[in-house]
ZADOMAR-582413 format. One record per residue (C-alpha): residue in one letter; residue number from 1; chain; x, y, z. Coordinates in nm, 3 decimals, padded with zeros to 5 digits. Example, Ala and Ser with C-alpha at 12.3 -4.5 7.8 and 13.67 -1.06 7.14 Angstrom:
BEGIN
> A; 1; A; 01.230; -00.450; 00.780
> S; 2; A; 01.367; -00.106; 00.714
***
This chain:
BEGIN
> X; 1; A; -00.029; -00.026; 00.006
> X; 2; A; 00.149; 00.339; -00.124
> X; 3; A; 00.198; 00.592; 00.169
> X; 4; A; 00.191; 00.960; 00.124
> X; 5; A; 00.269; 01.215; 00.377
> X; 6; A; 00.084; 01.573; 00.321
> X; 7; A; 00.207; 01.888; 00.482
> X; 8; A; -00.005; 02.236; 00.433
> X; 9; A; -00.020; 02.501; 00.682
> X; 10; A; 00.002; 02.854; 00.808
> X; 11; A; -00.228; 03.014; 00.579
> X; 12; A; -00.578; 02.902; 00.397
> X; 13; A; -00.424; 02.952; 00.081
> X; 14; A; -00.217; 02.620; 00.181
> X; 15; A; -00.465; 02.419; 00.414
> X; 16; A; -00.741; 02.427; 00.034
> X; 17; A; -00.523; 02.324; -00.219
> X; 18; A; -00.383; 02.054; -00.030
> X; 19; A; -00.660; 01.864; 00.040
> X; 20; A; -00.767; 01.925; -00.329
> X; 21; A; -00.469; 01.729; -00.386
> X; 22; A; -00.563; 01.449; -00.108
> X; 23; A; -00.937; 01.455; -00.271
> X; 24; A; -00.767; 01.354; -00.630
> X; 25; A; -00.491; 01.097; -00.445
> X; 26; A; -00.801; 00.887; -00.286
> X; 27; A; -00.971; 00.895; -00.627
> X; 28; A; -00.681; 00.780; -00.837
> X; 29; A; -00.555; 00.550; -00.634
> X; 30; A; -00.819; 00.439; -00.323
> X; 31; A; -00.606; 00.206; -00.167
> X; 32; A; -00.338; 00.441; -00.071
> X; 33; A; -00.224; 00.553; 00.280
> X; 34; A; -00.255; 00.960; 00.336
> X; 35; A; -00.151; 01.120; 00.687
> X; 36; A; -00.201; 01.481; 00.653
> X; 37; A; 00.038; 01.778; 00.922
> X; 38; A; -00.060; 02.005; 00.975
> X; 39; A; -00.008; 02.322; 01.213
> X; 40; A; -00.185; 02.371; 01.518
> X; 41; A; -00.403; 02.682; 01.457
> X; 42; A; -00.526; 02.552; 01.110
> X; 43; A; -00.555; 02.149; 01.252
> X; 44; A; -00.923; 02.185; 01.395
> X; 45; A; -01.017; 02.360; 00.995
> X; 46; A; -00.846; 02.070; 00.806
> X; 47; A; -01.021; 01.811; 01.000
> X; 48; A; -01.341; 01.963; 00.956
> X; 49; A; -01.271; 01.999; 00.590
> X; 50; A; -01.222; 01.662; 00.579
> X; 51; A; -01.472; 01.581; 00.752
> X; 52; A; -01.759; 01.735; 00.507
> X; 53; A; -01.582; 01.517; 00.199
> X; 54; A; -01.703; 01.269; 00.363
> X; 55; A; -01.366; 01.093; 00.502
> X; 56; A; -01.300; 00.989; 00.846
> X; 57; A; -00.974; 01.145; 00.973
> X; 58; A; -00.773; 01.023; 01.243
> X; 59; A; -00.926; 00.680; 01.236
> X; 60; A; -00.735; 00.391; 01.236
> X; 61; A; -01.020; 00.172; 01.049
> X; 62; A; -01.090; 00.201; 00.687
> X; 63; A; -01.452; 00.368; 00.625
> X; 64; A; -01.704; 00.250; 00.364
> X; 65; A; -01.793; 00.542; 00.144
> X; 66; A; -02.042; 00.432; -00.106
> X; 67; A; -01.915; 00.150; -00.252
> X; 68; A; -01.538; 00.156; -00.213
> X; 69; A; -01.292; 00.179; 00.074
> X; 70; A; -01.121; 00.443; 00.204
> X; 71; A; -00.770; 00.430; 00.302
> X; 72; A; -00.563; 00.468; 00.656
> X; 73; A; -00.573; 00.866; 00.699
> X; 74; A; -00.483; 01.034; 00.966
> X; 75; A; -00.380; 01.438; 01.051
> X; 76; A; -00.171; 01.518; 01.271
> X; 77; A; -00.031; 01.832; 01.447
> X; 78; A; 00.338; 01.942; 01.317
> X; 79; A; 00.551; 02.209; 01.531
> X; 80; A; 00.680; 02.463; 01.305
> X; 81; A; 00.802; 02.827; 01.345
> X; 82; A; 00.768; 03.150; 01.066
> X; 83; A; 01.076; 03.378; 01.031
> X; 84; A; 00.848; 03.745; 01.002
> X; 85; A; 00.948; 03.976; 00.775
> X; 86; A; 00.795; 04.278; 00.610
> X; 87; A; 00.841; 04.459; 00.242
> X; 88; A; 00.961; 04.767; 00.163
> X; 89; A; 01.052; 04.865; 00.526
> X; 90; A; 01.345; 05.100; 00.611
> X; 91; A; 01.524; 05.140; 00.921
> X; 92; A; 01.280; 05.482; 01.037
> X; 93; A; 00.958; 05.255; 00.953
> X; 94; A; 01.101; 04.959; 01.220
> X; 95; A; 01.160; 05.256; 01.506
> X; 96; A; 00.833; 05.399; 01.354
> X; 97; A; 00.648; 05.086; 01.413
> X; 98; A; 00.849; 05.000; 01.752
> X; 99; A; 00.536; 04.779; 01.903
> X; 100; A; 00.511; 04.571; 01.578
> X; 101; A; 00.893; 04.571; 01.512
> X; 102; A; 00.912; 04.424; 01.910
> X; 103; A; 00.623; 04.167; 01.904
> X; 104; A; 00.680; 04.043; 01.518
> X; 105; A; 01.006; 04.090; 01.439
> X; 106; A; 01.164; 04.003; 01.821
> X; 107; A; 01.020; 03.806; 01.995
> X; 108; A; 00.816; 03.646; 01.661
> X; 109; A; 01.154; 03.564; 01.540
> X; 110; A; 01.254; 03.388; 01.864
> X; 111; A; 00.895; 03.172; 01.912
> X; 112; A; 00.947; 03.100; 01.519
> X; 113; A; 01.333; 02.958; 01.563
> X; 114; A; 01.219; 02.751; 01.867
> X; 115; A; 00.885; 02.639; 01.651
> X; 116; A; 01.117; 02.555; 01.396
> X; 117; A; 01.408; 02.342; 01.557
> X; 118; A; 01.140; 02.218; 01.724
> X; 119; A; 00.971; 02.090; 01.417
> X; 120; A; 01.274; 01.954; 01.284
> X; 121; A; 01.332; 01.750; 01.608
> X; 122; A; 00.963; 01.633; 01.554
> X; 123; A; 00.929; 01.545; 01.210
> X; 124; A; 01.294; 01.359; 01.215
> X; 125; A; 01.094; 01.129; 01.522
> X; 126; A; 00.907; 01.083; 01.334
> X; 127; A; 01.027; 01.016; 00.947
> X; 128; A; 01.287; 00.827; 01.110
> X; 129; A; 01.099; 00.485; 01.190
> X; 130; A; 01.119; 00.306; 00.868
> X; 131; A; 00.766; 00.129; 00.959
> X; 132; A; 00.596; 00.445; 00.933
> X; 133; A; 00.812; 00.652; 00.646
> X; 134; A; 00.607; 00.761; 00.362
> X; 135; A; 00.698; 00.650; -00.032
> X; 136; A; 00.672; 01.101; -00.089
> X; 137; A; 00.615; 01.360; 00.090
> X; 138; A; 00.342; 01.634; -00.085
> X; 139; A; 00.501; 02.034; 00.046
> X; 140; A; 00.241; 02.282; -00.021
> X; 141; A; 00.470; 02.515; 00.024
> X; 142; A; 00.531; 02.819; 00.360
> X; 143; A; 00.759; 02.738; 00.655
> X; 144; A; 00.498; 02.410; 00.822
> X; 145; A; 00.622; 02.249; 00.519
> X; 146; A; 01.041; 02.347; 00.585
> X; 147; A; 01.092; 02.131; 00.852
> X; 148; A; 00.961; 01.869; 00.753
> X; 149; A; 01.108; 01.915; 00.407
> X; 150; A; 01.483; 01.918; 00.524
> X; 151; A; 01.435; 01.611; 00.686
> X; 152; A; 01.292; 01.416; 00.459
> X; 153; A; 01.590; 01.470; 00.211
> X; 154; A; 01.852; 01.384; 00.523
> X; 155; A; 01.646; 01.025; 00.506
> X; 156; A; 01.647; 01.036; 00.127
> X; 157; A; 01.245; 01.081; 00.114
> X; 158; A; 01.092; 01.197; -00.192
> X; 159; A; 00.939; 01.492; -00.203
> X; 160; A; 00.739; 01.736; -00.438
> X; 161; A; 00.689; 02.071; -00.391
> X; 162; A; 00.388; 02.303; -00.483
> X; 163; A; 00.436; 02.735; -00.482
> X; 164; A; 00.146; 02.906; -00.571
> X; 165; A; 00.259; 03.273; -00.595
> X; 166; A; 00.384; 03.432; -00.873
> X; 167; A; 00.743; 03.469; -00.665
> X; 168; A; 00.826; 03.152; -00.435
> X; 169; A; 00.902; 03.215; -00.026
> X; 170; A; 01.141; 03.142; 00.136
> X; 171; A; 01.052; 02.825; 00.265
> X; 172; A; 00.994; 02.739; -00.080
> X; 173; A; 01.297; 02.870; -00.222
> X; 174; A; 01.477; 02.643; 00.028
> X; 175; A; 01.298; 02.331; -00.029
> X; 176; A; 01.270; 02.302; -00.432
> X; 177; A; 01.665; 02.286; -00.428
> X; 178; A; 01.642; 01.950; -00.400
> X; 179; A; 01.316; 01.821; -00.462
> X; 180; A; 01.203; 01.586; -00.634
> X; 181; A; 00.942; 01.769; -00.859
> X; 182; A; 00.885; 02.151; -00.839
> X; 183; A; 00.482; 02.235; -00.964
> X; 184; A; 00.455; 02.599; -01.023
> X; 185; A; 00.064; 02.749; -01.054
> X; 186; A; 00.203; 03.020; -01.235
> X; 187; A; 00.439; 03.039; -01.598
> X; 188; A; 00.751; 03.179; -01.590
> X; 189; A; 00.897; 03.096; -01.192
> X; 190; A; 01.226; 03.057; -01.136
> X; 191; A; 01.381; 02.825; -00.995
> X; 192; A; 01.728; 02.643; -01.072
> X; 193; A; 01.524; 02.298; -01.162
> X; 194; A; 01.289; 02.221; -01.410
> X; 195; A; 00.977; 02.338; -01.317
> X; 196; A; 00.587; 02.186; -01.371
> X; 197; A; 00.305; 02.465; -01.448
> X; 198; A; -00.029; 02.264; -01.334
> X; 199; A; -00.223; 02.600; -01.206
> X; 200; A; -00.347; 02.604; -00.803
> X; 201; A; -00.530; 02.361; -00.691
> X; 202; A; -00.897; 02.444; -00.648
> X; 203; A; -01.190; 02.255; -00.480
> X; 204; A; -01.440; 02.057; -00.675
> X; 205; A; -01.732; 02.308; -00.509
> X; 206; A; -01.531; 02.601; -00.713
> X; 207; A; -01.735; 02.607; -01.055
> X; 208; A; -01.893; 02.864; -01.284
> X; 209; A; -02.298; 02.902; -01.177
> X; 210; A; -02.587; 02.984; -01.381
> X; 211; A; -02.735; 03.335; -01.380
> X; 212; A; -03.057; 03.128; -01.269
> X; 213; A; -02.833; 02.942; -00.990
> X; 214; A; -02.660; 03.331; -00.929
> X; 215; A; -03.030; 03.439; -00.796
> X; 216; A; -03.080; 03.147; -00.620
> X; 217; A; -02.736; 03.189; -00.423
> X; 218; A; -02.858; 03.562; -00.356
> X; 219; A; -03.205; 03.436; -00.195
> X; 220; A; -02.986; 03.171; -00.007
> X; 221; A; -02.822; 03.458; 00.163
> X; 222; A; -03.140; 03.688; 00.201
> X; 223; A; -03.042; 03.944; -00.024
> X; 224; A; -03.262; 04.059; -00.338
> X; 225; A; -03.200; 03.816; -00.655
> X; 226; A; -03.203; 04.121; -00.896
> X; 227; A; -03.016; 04.392; -00.740
> X; 228; A; -02.612; 04.355; -00.803
> X; 229; A; -02.386; 04.226; -00.499
> X; 230; A; -02.088; 04.267; -00.407
> X; 231; A; -01.886; 04.078; -00.123
> X; 232; A; -01.534; 04.180; 00.019
> X; 233; A; -01.317; 03.969; 00.224
> X; 234; A; -01.012; 03.968; 00.348
> X; 235; A; -00.978; 03.606; 00.417
> X; 236; A; -01.050; 03.357; 00.695
> X; 237; A; -00.854; 03.608; 00.921
> X; 238; A; -00.969; 03.903; 00.740
> X; 239; A; -00.806; 04.275; 00.646
> X; 240; A; -00.875; 04.551; 00.890
> X; 241; A; -00.768; 04.804; 00.650
> X; 242; A; -01.035; 04.651; 00.345
> X; 243; A; -01.255; 04.660; 00.648
> X; 244; A; -01.225; 05.048; 00.780
> X; 245; A; -01.228; 05.156; 00.393
> X; 246; A; -01.576; 04.939; 00.380
> X; 247; A; -01.653; 05.136; 00.644
> X; 248; A; -01.593; 05.504; 00.502
> X; 249; A; -01.751; 05.424; 00.193
> X; 250; A; -02.056; 05.127; 00.315
> X; 251; A; -02.307; 05.414; 00.323
> X; 252; A; -02.284; 05.516; -00.037
> X; 253; A; -02.222; 05.145; -00.182
> X; 254; A; -02.638; 05.113; -00.047
> X; 255; A; -02.695; 05.347; -00.286
> X; 256; A; -02.629; 05.079; -00.549
> X; 257; A; -02.548; 04.734; -00.481
> X; 258; A; -02.611; 04.479; -00.182
> X; 259; A; -02.275; 04.477; 00.010
> X; 260; A; -02.182; 04.131; 00.215
> X; 261; A; -01.854; 04.189; 00.401
> X; 262; A; -01.690; 03.910; 00.537
> X; 263; A; -01.489; 04.061; 00.791
> X; 264; A; -01.273; 03.787; 00.926
> X; 265; A; -01.210; 03.633; 01.251
> X; 266; A; -00.963; 03.890; 01.351
> X; 267; A; -01.120; 04.173; 01.320
> X; 268; A; -01.434; 04.096; 01.293
> X; 269; A; -01.526; 04.262; 01.675
> X; 270; A; -01.366; 04.589; 01.567
> X; 271; A; -01.645; 04.609; 01.263
> X; 272; A; -01.922; 04.519; 01.470
> X; 273; A; -02.091; 04.895; 01.450
> X; 274; A; -02.229; 04.797; 01.147
> X; 275; A; -02.408; 04.546; 01.230
> X; 276; A; -02.678; 04.859; 01.216
> X; 277; A; -02.675; 04.826; 00.861
> X; 278; A; -02.815; 04.502; 00.872
> X; 279; A; -03.216; 04.520; 00.939
> X; 280; A; -03.400; 04.202; 00.968
> X; 281; A; -03.745; 04.193; 01.011
> X; 282; A; -03.957; 03.857; 01.089
> X; 283; A; -03.616; 03.631; 01.013
> X; 284; A; -03.585; 03.833; 00.653
> X; 285; A; -03.313; 04.061; 00.610
> X; 286; A; -03.495; 04.401; 00.538
> X; 287; A; -03.203; 04.602; 00.441
> X; 288; A; -02.916; 04.495; 00.160
> X; 289; A; -02.655; 04.445; 00.356
> X; 290; A; -02.488; 04.160; 00.584
> X; 291; A; -02.189; 04.067; 00.769
> X; 292; A; -02.058; 03.749; 00.878
> X; 293; A; -01.717; 03.706; 01.131
> X; 294; A; -01.645; 03.409; 00.829
> X; 295; A; -01.819; 03.189; 00.606
> X; 296; A; -01.755; 02.835; 00.493
> X; 297; A; -01.927; 02.811; 00.239
> X; 298; A; -01.741; 03.088; 00.017
> X; 299; A; -01.766; 02.926; -00.287
> X; 300; A; -02.141; 02.957; -00.278
> X; 301; A; -02.116; 03.322; -00.092
> X; 302; A; -01.913; 03.481; -00.423
> X; 303; A; -02.079; 03.270; -00.632
> X; 304; A; -02.407; 03.491; -00.572
> X; 305; A; -02.139; 03.772; -00.615
> X; 306; A; -02.148; 04.026; -00.925
> X; 307; A; -01.853; 04.205; -00.836
> X; 308; A; -01.588; 04.039; -00.525
> X; 309; A; -01.310; 04.248; -00.356
> X; 310; A; -01.033; 04.069; -00.249
> X; 311; A; -00.673; 03.980; -00.125
> X; 312; A; -00.440; 03.864; -00.357
> X; 313; A; -00.350; 03.539; -00.232
> X; 314; A; -00.287; 03.316; -00.544
> X; 315; A; -00.523; 03.015; -00.399
> X; 316; A; -00.777; 03.304; -00.357
> X; 317; A; -00.730; 03.427; -00.708
> X; 318; A; -00.791; 03.068; -00.861
> X; 319; A; -01.088; 03.012; -00.687
> X; 320; A; -01.210; 03.365; -00.797
> X; 321; A; -01.106; 03.247; -01.170
> X; 322; A; -01.324; 02.948; -01.125
> X; 323; A; -01.607; 03.128; -01.026
> X; 324; A; -01.528; 03.373; -01.361
> X; 325; A; -01.600; 03.683; -01.138
> X; 326; A; -01.447; 04.017; -01.136
> X; 327; A; -01.231; 04.131; -00.913
> X; 328; A; -01.155; 04.422; -00.722
> X; 329; A; -00.787; 04.313; -00.584
> X; 330; A; -00.655; 04.506; -00.294
> X; 331; A; -00.260; 04.317; -00.232
> X; 332; A; -00.129; 04.317; 00.111
> X; 333; A; 00.209; 04.510; 00.053
> X; 334; A; 00.399; 04.424; 00.319
> X; 335; A; 00.415; 04.068; 00.272
> X; 336; A; 00.756; 03.924; 00.174
> X; 337; A; 00.921; 03.967; -00.103
> X; 338; A; 00.570; 04.132; -00.224
> X; 339; A; 00.378; 03.847; -00.338
> X; 340; A; 00.022; 03.947; -00.343
> X; 341; A; 00.145; 04.243; -00.526
> X; 342; A; 00.301; 04.005; -00.776
> X; 343; A; -00.022; 03.801; -00.827
> X; 344; A; -00.205; 04.099; -00.867
> X; 345; A; 00.023; 04.244; -01.128
> X; 346; A; 00.006; 03.922; -01.358
> X; 347; A; -00.431; 03.934; -01.341
> X; 348; A; -00.382; 04.325; -01.398
> X; 349; A; -00.113; 04.221; -01.759
> X; 350; A; -00.355; 04.006; -01.887
> X; 351; A; -00.671; 04.241; -01.794
> X; 352; A; -00.816; 03.980; -01.629
> X; 353; A; -00.890; 04.172; -01.266
> X; 354; A; -00.831; 04.579; -01.160
> X; 355; A; -00.615; 04.644; -00.880
> X; 356; A; -00.591; 04.894; -00.590
> X; 357; A; -00.281; 04.978; -00.378
> X; 358; A; -00.418; 04.897; 00.004
> X; 359; A; -00.164; 05.208; 00.077
> X; 360; A; -00.392; 05.403; -00.208
> X; 361; A; -00.716; 05.264; -00.023
> X; 362; A; -00.612; 05.369; 00.274
> X; 363; A; -00.538; 05.722; 00.184
> X; 364; A; -00.839; 05.723; -00.001
> X; 365; A; -01.142; 05.495; 00.085
> X; 366; A; -01.354; 05.700; -00.205
> X; 367; A; -01.098; 05.519; -00.489
> X; 368; A; -01.262; 05.199; -00.375
> X; 369; A; -01.569; 05.291; -00.390
> X; 370; A; -01.517; 05.455; -00.746
> X; 371; A; -01.451; 05.145; -00.927
> X; 372; A; -01.680; 04.955; -00.748
> X; 373; A; -01.954; 05.177; -00.886
> X; 374; A; -01.829; 05.167; -01.192
> X; 375; A; -01.813; 04.782; -01.217
> X; 376; A; -02.134; 04.770; -01.077
> X; 377; A; -02.281; 04.950; -01.345
> X; 378; A; -02.003; 04.803; -01.666
> X; 379; A; -02.181; 04.428; -01.726
> X; 380; A; -02.014; 04.412; -02.034
> X; 381; A; -01.696; 04.543; -01.872
> X; 382; A; -01.742; 04.285; -01.582
> X; 383; A; -01.802; 04.012; -01.850
> X; 384; A; -01.501; 04.122; -01.983
> X; 385; A; -01.280; 04.075; -01.744
> X; 386; A; -01.443; 03.751; -01.593
> X; 387; A; -01.378; 03.613; -01.862
> X; 388; A; -00.999; 03.663; -01.875
> X; 389; A; -00.966; 03.544; -01.491
> X; 390; A; -01.140; 03.219; -01.588
> X; 391; A; -00.903; 03.120; -01.878
> X; 392; A; -00.660; 03.157; -01.619
> X; 393; A; -00.786; 02.866; -01.420
> X; 394; A; -00.594; 02.511; -01.505
> X; 395; A; -00.944; 02.268; -01.313
> X; 396; A; -00.727; 02.013; -01.358
> X; 397; A; -00.444; 02.106; -01.132
> X; 398; A; -00.541; 01.880; -00.864
> X; 399; A; -00.541; 01.581; -01.106
> X; 400; A; -00.195; 01.678; -01.232
> X; 401; A; -00.090; 01.693; -00.890
> X; 402; A; -00.243; 01.417; -00.726
> X; 403; A; -00.055; 01.214; -01.105
> X; 404; A; 00.318; 01.360; -01.011
> X; 405; A; 00.276; 01.215; -00.613
> X; 406; A; 00.147; 00.928; -00.717
> X; 407; A; 00.432; 00.882; -00.951
> X; 408; A; 00.700; 01.015; -00.749
> X; 409; A; 00.567; 00.761; -00.477
> X; 410; A; 00.522; 00.416; -00.733
> X; 411; A; 00.918; 00.497; -00.796
> X; 412; A; 00.992; 00.429; -00.470
> X; 413; A; 00.846; 00.209; -00.380
> X; 414; A; 00.874; 00.038; -00.668
> X; 415; A; 00.505; -00.067; -00.666
> X; 416; A; 00.196; 00.047; -00.859
> X; 417; A; 00.059; 00.199; -00.529
> X; 418; A; -00.263; 00.015; -00.564
> X; 419; A; -00.548; -00.012; -00.796
> X; 420; A; -00.645; 00.292; -00.968
> X; 421; A; -00.992; 00.436; -00.875
> X; 422; A; -01.325; 00.479; -01.167
> X; 423; A; -01.289; 00.847; -01.289
***
């Protein structure tokens, strides 16, 4: 029986593609034994997501699903540490933002280093045992995979790395040097080793909806199905800057569109005052505004939208492309390497999205208002943006990545890894 270890965490953008690949591995080789390692922060989220797709994670007993049996699957926490850096900061910025410097860049990096060392020790302790050693490891980018990948190299366990962003992060730049396969979400990824462009895996729920389905989804969330809908999201944790910009322009936005705001788990409490715009009567939404801390059915919520305002994480862009949506991207500019900015710039160059710099909406929230108003009132331009964005997605990315992982695993194990599942 082929054994595959999947590692992902640190952000939702690493979790959802990894889960999509796991699902595809099980489709292609149902007898594969899969283990999923993630950080403590996302452990419950991984268990929840995978439970929803019908797999009993952490079980030592095969689970019957339909007419076939799932393999042994297990989710485990793994220690890891993040190295905090901010793009574009000068020495003056470090002194000007002294509280951030001390909290994130000093204390955060001390604890991050300890987590990294702990991850090396923990990974070695698990992987050194030959009976439990995987045939192949799939590393879905980010700091969580770094200690695992370094130990895998030492123990000569082959691994596959996937980079979603237009430019690789520090962890992936290190891991790519000795990967059996380097796969990328975008063309033109620079790496010393050959790179296979496969796209970014997205869950199968992210698919184009018809006009009738879109109206039905609007009704599901309480909105007027005949009125345009703008969904604003800063990701699962949220974005303080995007939230504040929306708070400034919301009264004007509600004059021409319905608005749904996913404020995020980290910033929701700061935005509670916006609940005054969310009016209900007899369990029905009376106003044109709703706010959530987080919504687990983002594929439905964004599927209902006519325009989506979002951060520019690679996975989020891929999901919106799969949904074929008109998008206003507001990249988080402080990320090391400017990953989100480069992601957004690629989409703008392709004519597939609109971009507004995060610093600009802080200074002039009205810029976001005008861009949204323009798109809401320009259906042809919306359709053109959506069409070009949809052309950027590769809907078979999860399938291709699963094939790569299984092929590397078969080469190591010397077997066929189990029977092929029906497609």
